[in-house]
C-alpha positions as CSV (number, residue, x, y, z in Angstrom):
1,M,-36.5,0.3,10.2
2,S,-33.2,1.5,11.6
3,K,-31.7,4.6,10.0
4,I,-28.4,3.9,8.2
5,E,-25.9,6.8,7.6
6,I,-22.8,6.7,5.5
7,H,-19.7,8.0,7.2
8,Y,-16.2,8.4,5.9
9,S,-12.9,7.4,7.5
10,V,-9.4,6.2,6.9
11,C,-7.8,2.9,8.0
12,P,-5.0,3.6,10.6
13,R,-3.4,0.2,10.4
14,D,0.3,-0.4,9.7
15,C,-0.1,-0.9,6.0
16,Y,1.1,0.6,2.7
17,D,-2.5,1.2,1.4
18,T,-4.0,3.4,4.2
19,C,-7.4,2.9,2.7
20,T,-10.1,5.5,2.5
21,M,-13.3,3.8,3.8
22,K,-17.0,4.1,4.0
23,A,-18.8,3.0,7.2
24,Y,-22.5,2.2,7.2
25,Y,-23.7,3.4,10.6
26,N,-26.9,2.2,12.4
27,V,-28.0,5.3,14.3
28,E,-30.4,3.6,16.7
29,K,-27.9,0.8,17.6
30,N,-24.9,3.1,17.6
31,D,-23.0,0.5,15.6
32,I,-21.5,-0.1,12.2
33,V,-23.2,-2.5,9.9
34,R,-20.4,-2.9,7.3
35,M,-17.3,-1.3,6.0
36,E,-16.4,-0.7,2.3
37,G,-13.4,0.7,0.4
38,D,-13.9,4.2,-0.9
39,A,-12.7,4.8,-4.5
40,A,-12.3,8.5,-3.8
41,N,-8.7,7.5,-3.4
42,P,-7.7,6.2,-6.9
43,L,-5.4,3.6,-5.4
44,I,-8.1,2.0,-3.3
45,G,-11.2,1.1,-5.2
46,S,-14.2,-0.3,-3.5
47,F,-12.8,-3.4,-1.9
48,L,-11.2,-3.9,1.5
49,C,-8.7,-6.4,2.8
50,P,-9.9,-9.0,5.4
51,R,-8.7,-6.7,8.2
52,G,-10.4,-3.5,7.0
53,A,-13.6,-5.4,6.2
54,K,-13.8,-6.7,9.8
55,D,-12.4,-3.7,11.8
56,H,-16.0,-2.8,12.9
57,V,-16.4,-6.3,14.2
58,R,-13.1,-6.2,16.1
59,R,-14.3,-2.9,17.6
60,R,-17.0,-4.6,19.6
61,T,-15.3,-8.0,20.2
62,R,-13.7,-8.6,23.7
63,R,-13.1,-4.9,24.1
64,L,-11.5,-3.2,27.0
65,V,-13.9,-0.6,28.4
66,R,-12.6,0.1,31.9
67,P,-9.1,0.4,33.4
68,L,-7.7,-2.6,35.1
69,I,-5.3,-2.8,38.1
70,R,-3.3,-5.8,39.2
71,D,-4.4,-6.9,42.6
72,H,-2.8,-10.0,44.1
73,G,-1.9,-11.2,40.6
74,Q,-5.3,-10.6,39.0
75,L,-6.3,-7.6,36.8
76,K,-9.5,-6.0,38.3
77,P,-11.6,-3.1,37.2
78,I,-11.1,0.4,38.6
79,D,-12.3,3.8,37.5
80,F,-10.4,6.2,35.3
81,E,-9.9,8.8,38.0
82,R,-8.0,6.3,40.3
83,A,-6.0,5.1,37.3
84,Y,-4.8,8.6,36.4
85,D,-4.0,9.3,40.1
86,L,-1.9,6.1,40.3
87,I,0.0,6.8,37.1
88,A,0.8,10.4,38.1
89,Q,1.9,9.3,41.6
90,K,4.2,6.7,40.1
91,I,5.7,9.2,37.6
92,K,6.4,11.7,40.4
93,Q,8.1,9.0,42.6
94,I,10.2,7.6,39.8
95,I,11.4,11.0,38.5
96,Q,12.3,11.9,42.1
97,T,14.3,8.7,42.8
98,N,15.6,7.6,39.4
99,G,15.2,10.5,37.0
100,P,12.8,10.9,34.1
101,E,15.0,8.8,31.7
102,S,14.1,5.8,33.8
103,I,10.6,6.0,32.3
104,L,10.2,4.3,28.9
105,Y,7.4,5.3,26.6
106,Y,7.0,2.5,24.0
107,D,4.6,3.1,21.2
108,Y,4.3,1.9,17.7
109,A,2.1,1.6,14.7
110,G,-1.0,-0.3,16.1
111,N,-2.8,2.9,15.2
112,Q,-0.9,5.5,13.0
113,G,-3.1,8.5,13.7
114,A,-1.6,11.8,14.5
115,F,-4.0,12.2,17.5
116,T,-3.2,8.6,18.6
117,T,0.6,8.2,18.2
118,L,2.0,11.7,17.7
119,Y,0.2,14.2,19.9
120,P,0.3,12.1,23.1
121,K,4.1,12.0,23.0
122,R,4.0,15.6,24.1
123,L,3.7,14.5,27.8
124,W,6.7,12.2,27.5
125,Y,8.9,14.7,25.7
126,R,8.0,17.3,28.3
127,L,8.9,14.9,31.2
128,G,12.2,14.0,29.6
129,A,11.3,10.3,29.5
130,T,13.0,7.8,27.1
131,L,11.3,7.1,23.8
132,T,12.0,4.6,21.0
133,D,13.2,5.4,17.5
134,W,10.4,3.5,15.7
135,S,13.1,1.6,13.8
136,L,11.7,-2.0,13.8
137,C,10.1,-2.2,10.4
138,T,11.9,0.2,8.1
139,G,14.6,2.0,10.1
140,A,17.7,0.2,8.5
141,G,16.3,0.7,5.0
142,H,15.6,4.4,5.4
143,A,19.1,4.9,7.0
144,A,20.6,3.1,4.0
145,L,18.8,5.3,1.5
146,K,19.9,8.4,3.3
147,L,23.5,7.5,2.5
148,H,22.8,8.0,-1.2
149,Y,19.8,10.4,-1.4
150,G,20.0,12.5,1.7
151,R,17.3,13.0,4.3
152,R,14.3,12.5,1.9
153,T,14.3,8.8,1.3
154,F,11.1,8.5,-0.8
155,G,11.0,6.8,-4.2
156,L,8.4,6.9,-6.9
157,D,4.8,8.0,-6.6
158,P,2.7,4.7,-6.7
159,L,0.2,6.4,-8.9
160,T,2.8,6.4,-11.7
161,L,2.9,2.6,-11.7
162,K,0.2,2.4,-14.3
163,D,2.7,4.0,-16.8
164,R,5.6,1.6,-16.1
165,K,6.5,-1.1,-18.7
166,I,8.3,-3.4,-16.3
167,I,7.8,-3.6,-12.5
168,I,10.1,-5.7,-10.3
169,M,8.5,-6.8,-7.0
170,W,11.6,-7.5,-5.0
171,G,10.9,-9.2,-1.6
172,F,7.5,-7.5,-1.7
173,N,4.5,-9.8,-1.4
174,A,2.0,-7.0,-2.2
175,F,-0.9,-9.5,-2.6
176,V,-0.8,-9.7,1.2
177,T,0.8,-6.5,2.4
178,A,-0.4,-4.0,-0.1
179,P,-3.5,-5.5,-1.8
180,H,-4.8,-2.3,-3.2
181,I,-1.4,-1.2,-4.7
182,W,-1.1,-4.8,-6.0
183,A,-4.6,-4.5,-7.7
184,Y,-3.4,-1.2,-9.2
185,I,-0.3,-2.9,-10.6
186,R,-2.4,-5.8,-11.9
187,K,-4.4,-3.3,-14.0
188,A,-1.2,-2.2,-15.5
189,Q,-0.3,-5.8,-16.2
190,K,-3.5,-6.3,-18.1
191,Q,-2.4,-3.4,-20.3
192,G,1.0,-5.0,-21.1
193,T,3.2,-4.2,-18.1
194,K,5.6,-7.0,-17.3
195,I,5.7,-8.0,-13.6
196,I,8.7,-9.9,-12.3
197,T,8.8,-11.1,-8.7
198,I,12.1,-11.8,-6.9
199,D,11.7,-13.5,-3.6
200,V,12.9,-16.4,-1.4
201,R,9.6,-18.3,-1.8
202,K,6.8,-18.4,-4.4
203,T,4.3,-16.1,-2.8
204,R,0.8,-15.2,-4.1
205,T,2.4,-12.2,-5.7
206,A,4.9,-14.4,-7.5
207,A,2.2,-16.7,-8.7
208,Q,0.4,-13.8,-10.4
209,S,3.5,-12.3,-11.9
210,D,4.8,-12.9,-15.4
211,Q,8.1,-14.2,-14.1
212,F,9.3,-15.5,-10.8
213,I,13.0,-15.6,-9.8
214,Q,13.8,-17.4,-6.5
215,V,16.8,-16.0,-4.8
216,H,18.6,-17.6,-1.8
217,P,17.9,-15.8,1.5
218,H,20.0,-12.7,2.3
219,T,21.8,-12.6,-1.0
220,D,19.6,-10.0,-2.7
221,V,22.4,-7.4,-2.6
222,L,24.6,-9.8,-4.6
223,L,21.9,-10.2,-7.3
224,A,21.5,-6.5,-7.5
225,I,25.3,-6.1,-7.9
226,G,25.2,-8.7,-10.6
227,I,22.5,-6.8,-12.5
228,A,24.5,-3.6,-12.3
229,R,27.6,-5.4,-13.6
230,V,25.7,-6.8,-16.6
231,M,24.2,-3.3,-17.4
232,I,27.6,-1.7,-17.3
233,E,29.2,-4.5,-19.4
234,H,26.5,-4.3,-22.0
235,G,26.6,-0.5,-22.3
236,L,23.0,-0.1,-21.0
237,V,23.9,2.7,-18.6
238,V,22.5,6.2,-19.5
239,M,25.8,8.1,-19.1
240,E,24.2,11.5,-19.8
241,F,22.0,11.1,-16.8
242,I,24.8,9.7,-14.7
243,Q,27.1,12.7,-15.4
244,K,24.4,15.2,-14.7
245,F,22.6,13.8,-11.6
246,T,25.0,11.5,-9.9
247,Q,28.5,11.3,-8.5
248,G,30.7,8.3,-7.9
249,F,29.9,6.2,-11.0
250,D,33.6,5.2,-11.6
251,Q,33.9,3.9,-8.0
252,L,30.6,2.0,-8.3
253,K,31.7,0.5,-11.6
254,E,35.0,-0.7,-10.2
255,H,33.2,-2.1,-7.2
256,V,30.6,-4.1,-9.0
257,M,33.1,-5.4,-11.6
258,S,35.2,-6.8,-8.7
259,Y,32.4,-9.3,-8.0
260,D,32.8,-12.5,-10.0
261,M,29.6,-13.6,-11.8
262,D,30.2,-17.3,-11.0
263,F,30.4,-16.4,-7.3
264,I,27.2,-14.3,-7.6
265,A,25.4,-17.2,-9.3
266,A,26.5,-19.7,-6.8
267,E,25.6,-17.6,-3.8
268,T,22.2,-16.4,-5.1
269,G,21.2,-19.7,-6.7
270,I,20.4,-17.9,-10.0
271,D,22.4,-18.9,-13.1
272,K,24.3,-16.3,-15.0
273,Q,22.1,-16.4,-18.0
274,T,19.0,-15.6,-16.0
275,I,20.8,-12.7,-14.3
276,E,21.9,-11.4,-17.7
277,Q,18.4,-11.7,-19.2
278,L,16.9,-9.9,-16.1
279,A,19.4,-7.0,-16.4
280,V,18.9,-6.6,-20.1
281,S,15.1,-6.8,-19.8
282,Y,15.0,-4.2,-17.0
283,A,17.5,-1.8,-18.7
284,S,15.9,-2.0,-22.1
285,S,12.4,-1.2,-21.0
286,A,10.8,2.2,-21.8
287,S,10.1,2.8,-18.1
288,Q,10.8,0.8,-15.0
289,A,10.0,0.4,-11.3
290,I,11.6,-1.6,-8.6
291,M,9.3,-2.2,-5.6
292,I,11.5,-2.9,-2.6
293,G,9.7,-4.8,0.2
294,V,10.4,-3.6,3.7
295,A,11.1,-7.3,4.7
296,L,14.4,-7.0,2.9
297,Q,15.9,-4.7,5.5
298,K,15.0,-7.1,8.4
299,S,18.3,-8.9,8.1
300,Q,22.0,-8.1,8.5
301,N,22.5,-7.8,4.8
302,G,19.2,-6.1,4.3
303,W,20.2,-2.5,4.4
304,Q,22.9,-3.2,1.8
305,A,20.3,-4.7,-0.5
306,V,17.9,-1.7,-0.1
307,R,20.6,0.8,-1.0
308,M,21.9,-1.2,-4.0
309,L,18.4,-1.8,-5.4
310,S,17.7,2.0,-5.1
311,L,20.8,2.7,-7.2
312,L,19.8,0.4,-10.2
313,P,17.2,3.0,-11.5
314,T,19.9,5.7,-11.6
315,L,21.8,3.6,-14.1
316,V,18.9,3.7,-16.5
317,G,18.3,7.4,-16.1
318,Q,15.7,7.6,-13.3
319,K,16.0,9.9,-10.3
320,R,13.8,7.9,-7.9
321,G,12.7,4.8,-9.8
322,F,12.4,2.6,-6.7
323,Y,9.6,2.3,-4.2
324,Y,10.4,1.6,-0.5
325,S,7.8,3.9,0.9
326,Y,6.3,7.2,-0.2
327,G,5.6,8.7,3.3
328,P,8.9,10.7,3.5
329,A,7.7,12.6,0.4
330,S,4.8,14.2,2.2
331,I,5.4,17.6,3.8
332,F,4.1,17.3,7.4
333,D,5.6,18.7,10.6
334,D,5.4,15.6,12.7
335,E,8.0,16.9,15.1
336,Y,5.7,19.8,16.0
337,M,2.7,17.5,16.3
338,S,4.6,15.2,18.7
339,G,6.2,18.0,20.6
340,E,9.7,16.8,19.8
341,K,10.8,20.2,18.5
342,L,9.2,21.9,21.5
343,V,11.8,20.5,24.0
344,S,15.5,21.1,24.1
345,Q,16.6,17.5,24.7
346,T,15.3,14.1,23.9
347,H,16.3,10.6,25.0
348,I,15.8,8.0,22.3
349,I,16.8,4.3,22.3
350,S,16.8,1.6,19.6
351,Q,13.4,0.0,19.5
352,A,15.0,-3.3,18.7
353,R,16.8,-3.2,22.0
354,A,13.9,-2.2,24.2
355,A,13.2,-5.7,25.5
356,E,16.8,-6.4,26.3
357,M,17.2,-3.0,28.1
358,L,14.0,-3.7,30.1
359,S,15.2,-7.1,31.2
360,Q,18.5,-5.5,32.3
361,G,16.7,-3.2,34.7
362,K,17.4,0.0,32.7
363,F,13.9,1.4,33.4
364,R,11.6,1.7,36.4
365,M,8.4,2.4,34.5
366,V,7.2,1.6,31.0
367,F,4.1,3.0,29.3
368,V,3.1,1.0,26.2
369,S,0.6,2.5,23.7
370,S,-0.6,1.2,20.3
371,A,1.9,-1.7,20.5
372,N,2.2,-5.3,21.6
373,P,5.9,-5.8,22.1
374,A,5.5,-8.9,24.2
375,V,4.6,-10.6,20.9
376,T,5.8,-8.4,18.1
377,G,9.2,-7.2,19.3
378,P,12.6,-8.9,19.1
379,G,13.2,-10.9,22.3
380,A,9.4,-10.7,22.9
381,D,9.4,-12.9,26.0
382,Y,12.1,-10.7,27.6
383,F,9.6,-7.9,27.4
384,F,6.8,-9.9,28.8
385,K,8.8,-11.1,31.8
386,A,10.3,-7.7,32.4
387,L,6.8,-6.2,32.8
388,Q,6.1,-8.9,35.4
389,S,9.0,-7.7,37.5
390,M,8.2,-6.1,40.9
391,E,10.9,-3.5,40.0
392,I,9.0,-2.1,37.0
393,F,5.6,-0.3,37.0
394,A,4.0,-1.2,33.7
395,V,1.1,0.6,32.1
396,V,-0.4,-0.6,28.8
397,Q,-2.9,1.5,26.8
398,D,-4.8,-0.6,24.2
399,T,-8.2,-1.4,22.8
400,H,-7.9,-5.1,23.7
401,L,-6.2,-7.2,26.4
402,S,-3.1,-8.0,24.4
403,R,-0.3,-10.3,25.7
404,T,1.6,-7.2,26.7
405,A,-1.4,-5.9,28.6
406,Q,-1.8,-9.2,30.4
407,A,1.6,-8.6,32.1
408,A,0.9,-5.0,33.1
409,D,0.3,-3.5,36.5
410,L,-2.3,-1.1,35.1
411,V,-4.3,-1.3,31.8
412,L,-6.0,1.8,30.2
413,P,-8.6,1.1,27.6
414,A,-8.2,3.1,24.3
415,P,-10.9,3.9,21.8
416,N,-11.1,2.2,18.4
417,F,-10.4,4.5,15.4
418,L,-14.1,4.5,14.5
419,E,-14.9,6.0,17.9
420,K,-12.7,9.1,17.7
421,E,-11.5,11.8,15.3
422,D,-8.0,11.5,13.9
423,F,-5.7,12.2,11.0
424,I,-3.8,9.4,9.3
425,L,-0.5,10.3,7.6
426,P,0.0,7.5,5.0
427,W,3.4,6.0,4.5
428,G,2.6,4.2,1.2
429,H,1.2,7.3,-0.7
430,N,0.1,10.9,0.0
431,M,-3.7,10.8,-0.1
432,T,-5.8,11.0,3.0
433,R,-8.7,12.8,4.8
434,F,-9.6,13.8,8.3
435,S,-11.5,11.0,10.1
436,H,-14.5,12.1,12.2
437,A,-15.8,10.0,15.1
438,I,-18.6,7.7,14.0
439,V,-19.6,5.4,17.0
440,R,-20.2,7.0,20.4
441,T,-18.1,5.8,23.3
442,D,-17.4,6.8,26.9
443,I,-13.7,5.7,26.6
444,P,-11.5,8.8,26.7
445,T,-9.1,9.4,23.8
446,E,-5.4,9.0,24.2
447,I,-5.1,12.8,24.2
448,E,-7.7,13.2,26.9
449,Q,-5.9,10.6,29.0
450,M,-2.6,12.3,28.5
451,W,-4.2,15.6,29.6
452,Q,-5.6,14.1,32.7
453,I,-2.2,12.7,33.7
454,S,-0.5,16.1,32.8
455,R,-2.9,18.0,35.1
456,R,-2.2,15.7,38.0
457,L,1.5,16.3,37.5
458,E,0.7,20.0,37.7
459,L,2.3,20.7,34.3
460,K,1.5,24.2,33.1
461,D,3.0,24.3,29.6
462,N,0.5,25.7,27.1
463,W,1.6,23.4,24.3
464,L,0.7,20.3,26.3
465,Y,-2.9,21.4,26.1
466,E,-3.1,22.9,22.6
467,D,-6.2,22.1,20.7
468,P,-5.2,19.0,18.6
469,R,-7.1,20.4,15.6
470,Q,-5.1,23.6,15.9
471,A,-1.9,21.7,16.2
472,L,-2.8,19.7,13.1
473,V,-3.5,22.8,11.0
474,Y,-0.1,24.1,11.9
475,A,1.6,20.7,11.1
476,L,-0.2,20.8,7.7
477,R,0.7,24.4,7.0
478,D,3.0,23.5,4.1
479,S,1.0,20.4,3.1
480,L,-2.2,22.0,1.9
481,D,-3.1,25.4,0.6
482,S,-5.9,25.7,3.1
483,P,-5.2,23.2,5.9
484,E,-8.2,24.2,7.9
485,E,-10.4,22.8,5.1
486,I,-9.3,19.3,6.2
487,F,-12.2,19.3,8.7
488,S,-15.0,20.6,6.5
489,D,-15.9,17.9,4.0
490,P,-15.8,14.4,5.5
491,A,-15.8,12.7,2.1
492,R,-13.1,14.7,0.5
493,V,-9.7,13.1,-0.1
494,H,-6.7,15.5,0.1
495,R,-3.4,15.0,-1.7
496,L,-0.6,16.3,0.4
497,K,2.1,18.3,-1.2
498,T,5.5,16.5,-1.5
499,Y,9.1,17.5,-1.6
500,P,10.7,17.9,-5.0
501,S,11.9,14.6,-6.4
502,E,14.9,16.1,-8.1
503,Q,16.4,17.6,-4.9
504,F,19.0,15.5,-2.9
505,S,20.3,16.7,0.4
506,T,23.6,15.0,0.0
507,P,26.9,16.9,0.3
508,S,27.2,16.9,-3.5
509,G,23.5,17.8,-4.1
510,K,23.4,14.7,-6.4
511,I,22.5,11.0,-6.0
512,E,25.8,9.7,-4.5
513,L,26.5,6.3,-6.0
514,Y,29.7,6.4,-3.8
515,S,28.3,7.8,-0.6
516,T,30.4,10.4,1.1
517,I,27.9,10.4,4.0
518,A,28.7,6.7,4.6
519,E,32.4,7.4,4.3
520,G,32.1,10.1,7.0
521,K,30.2,7.8,9.3
522,G,32.5,4.8,9.0
523,Y,30.3,2.7,6.8
524,S,31.2,1.3,3.4
525,P,30.6,4.0,0.7
526,L,29.4,1.3,-1.7
527,P,26.9,-1.5,-1.1
528,G,28.5,-4.8,-0.3
529,Y,27.8,-8.4,0.7
530,K,28.9,-10.3,3.8
531,K,28.3,-14.0,3.9
532,E,26.6,-15.2,7.0
533,A,28.1,-17.9,9.2
534,Q,25.8,-21.0,9.3
535,N,25.2,-21.9,12.9
536,Y,22.1,-23.9,12.5
537,D,20.6,-26.0,9.7
538,F,17.8,-23.7,8.7
539,K,17.2,-20.0,7.9
540,L,13.8,-18.9,9.2
541,I,11.7,-16.4,7.3
542,S,8.5,-15.0,8.8
543,S,6.1,-12.7,7.0
544,A,2.6,-11.3,7.0
545,V,-0.6,-13.2,6.2
546,S,-3.8,-11.6,5.0
547,E,-6.0,-12.0,8.1
548,Y,-3.7,-10.2,10.5
549,T,-2.0,-6.8,10.9
550,N,0.9,-7.7,13.1
551,S,-0.8,-9.2,16.2
552,Q,-4.1,-7.5,15.6
553,F,-7.4,-9.2,14.4
554,Q,-6.9,-12.4,16.4
555,E,-10.2,-11.3,18.1
556,V,-11.8,-11.9,14.7
557,Y,-9.8,-14.6,13.0
558,G,-8.4,-16.5,16.0
559,P,-4.8,-17.0,17.0
560,V,-2.1,-16.6,14.3
561,P,-1.6,-20.2,13.2
562,A,1.2,-21.9,15.0
563,I,2.6,-23.6,11.9
564,V,6.0,-23.9,10.2
565,H,6.4,-24.6,6.5
566,I,9.2,-26.9,5.4
567,H,10.4,-28.2,2.0
568,P,9.5,-31.8,1.4
569,K,13.2,-32.8,0.9
570,D,14.0,-31.4,4.3
571,A,11.0,-33.1,5.9
572,K,12.0,-36.4,4.4
573,K,15.6,-36.0,5.8
574,Y,14.2,-35.4,9.3
575,D,11.4,-38.0,8.9
576,I,8.8,-35.3,9.4
577,K,5.3,-35.6,7.9
578,N,2.5,-33.1,7.3
579,D,0.8,-32.1,10.6
580,D,3.6,-33.5,12.8
581,E,4.6,-31.3,15.7
582,I,8.2,-30.2,15.9
583,I,10.4,-27.9,17.9
584,I,12.3,-25.1,16.1
585,F,15.1,-23.8,18.4
586,N,18.2,-21.7,18.8
587,Q,20.1,-20.4,21.8
588,R,17.3,-18.0,22.7
589,A,14.1,-20.1,22.6
590,N,12.3,-23.4,21.8
591,I,9.1,-23.0,19.8
592,W,6.6,-25.8,19.3
593,L,4.8,-25.7,15.9
594,K,2.8,-27.9,13.6
595,V,4.3,-28.8,10.2
596,R,3.1,-27.9,6.7
597,L,5.0,-29.4,3.8
598,D,5.6,-26.7,1.2
599,D,7.5,-26.9,-2.1
600,T,7.3,-23.1,-2.7
601,L,10.2,-22.8,-0.3
602,Q,13.8,-23.7,-0.9
603,A,15.5,-26.5,0.9
604,G,17.3,-25.2,4.0
605,M,14.8,-22.6,4.9
606,L,11.6,-22.5,7.0
607,W,8.7,-20.1,6.8
608,T,6.1,-19.1,9.4
609,P,3.4,-16.5,9.7
610,R,5.0,-13.6,11.7
611,N,4.1,-12.8,15.3
612,L,2.7,-16.3,16.1
613,I,2.8,-17.8,19.5
614,G,4.0,-21.4,19.7
615,L,2.0,-24.3,20.9
616,N,4.1,-24.1,24.1
617,G,3.1,-20.5,24.7
618,V,6.4,-18.9,23.6
619,P,6.3,-16.1,21.0
620,L,8.1,-16.7,17.7
621,N,10.0,-13.4,18.1
622,Q,11.8,-14.7,21.2
623,L,14.1,-16.4,18.6
624,V,15.1,-13.0,17.2
625,N,18.4,-11.4,18.3
626,P,17.5,-8.1,20.0
627,Q,20.7,-6.5,18.8
628,P,19.9,-4.1,15.9
629,T,21.4,-4.0,12.4
630,G,24.6,-2.1,11.8
631,I,22.8,0.9,10.5
632,G,19.5,2.6,11.3
633,K,19.1,0.3,14.4
634,G,16.7,-1.8,12.5
635,S,15.5,-5.3,13.4
636,T,16.8,-8.7,12.3
637,Y,13.6,-10.7,12.2
638,N,14.7,-12.5,9.1
639,T,18.3,-13.2,10.2
640,V,17.2,-16.0,12.3
641,Q,18.8,-19.5,12.2
642,V,17.2,-22.5,13.8
643,G,17.5,-26.2,14.2
644,I,14.6,-28.6,14.3
645,R,13.6,-31.8,16.1
646,K,10.5,-33.8,16.3
647,L,8.4,-33.8,19.5
């Protein structure tokens, strides 16, 4: 009988939950039998989502194990030594002829480990290469929150949700995107907590809530303004708190009162009585929480919605009564870990514009790690085609042959998280552990690959070769009383220290309802609404489904379904039936998809799973404008308008 050992790890996927995990390891076969959730983290419990439960299967399915070089149009195996030599040679040539800024290092959250995504940046900072700002998913929202709260943009601790009497899930389909936090909230619901979901479609989260309010796309900021107006009109504002902890209430009051309730009702699609009942119910509760989904910021009005929603709790006497993420609360020196603070100058571009800039010939080399921008980024096909250009030397480092890797000149295999040690800094909470390697592999880690390239470049800086564990201890110096203990007990969950919730790094030192930071930067000091011009018949919304983390797990569950959901009324208007194939289009792309009739939507909107590739081979995100939002350089995935026609 094979010997089975229990090992402990943390899921590194791009997710609120960042689950603690148990792996059942077959010693003789050097493989994992199954994965379970680890209730050592009170948010997690013993279950895993469909991705976490199958990550050990993905680990061994169609894996990259050797470097690949493009030879006469085909990717062929080579050894690691030759791959490192070629990369170093290209870096030297490009720096000499075009300068280091013409090298783009593009990484993202395919694996969020400090040893996977932070430490390897040291080489690229040292070279003076161009890096991205990691702004795609949450950048605009965090920038908006900074206008009112200062640098630390965290909201409530999710562990406090069990004590809330009313929780509003605003654009937050936690059933799919944060299933463990949702299970935690559902426990509170069974004890009497009222759950209200506000969204553009009736999601699984909405179906399990006590009340569902369907808002028109991109009008969330207006609804929040209407709620604030009702609270002020009904005397539901806690003025003692307002006077002590905020500034700018009079300006906010005048601003929200200038919005006509009939206009708000017409634009949002929600009648005045419902808005009033919602405002009174929220303000009259003994304790409240507003859970702000990151999808809200992925539109032109999205950052305005995030900032306005974050201010509603202040009106009822809460300092940080919203939840957008909790990661910024944790004390961790990521700038040391990545090497950013160890260089005198950095070159950073908007991640949303990377594909556009590549297609314009701004770079001569691109190195992609833990990302698949030829599927997941705005203007995805621009990225794919740019990598195929003879003018750009493209290197992709990944565990699998992604669409981005398929266009590369050189592909480097990367180890799966179960095959290496790492430290995952959560962005949804502050509980984690050090992950030790479980499965043996010959694939070098990202750090080891970075060291090999650095040595070939004859770089002598000691900090490039610092022991990663030593660097981690230093980065955790203010996070834990004894950070070196992070390595000793594999099962132990550590709760990282957090910044004080009552401190606000604004010019006034208070929550600024009227933002002097915004005023100084040329933005509106108060959240406002801008009506979108309607250029096509439909607004397209794309969001996550349970089986996939961005483009990952297609190795397990197959391709992301190439489907589009449409309201039956719209389908009838266009003479479209279930399972018909149609084209959705705008000036940037035509995408072929199969139809699903869906009355959980509103007329005039379409919904698709995000990051799909159409039946014609074109990625959905080619429809997305690569120009970022007005603040924070965030993406506009959900400000997409399209027309439709039958095939």
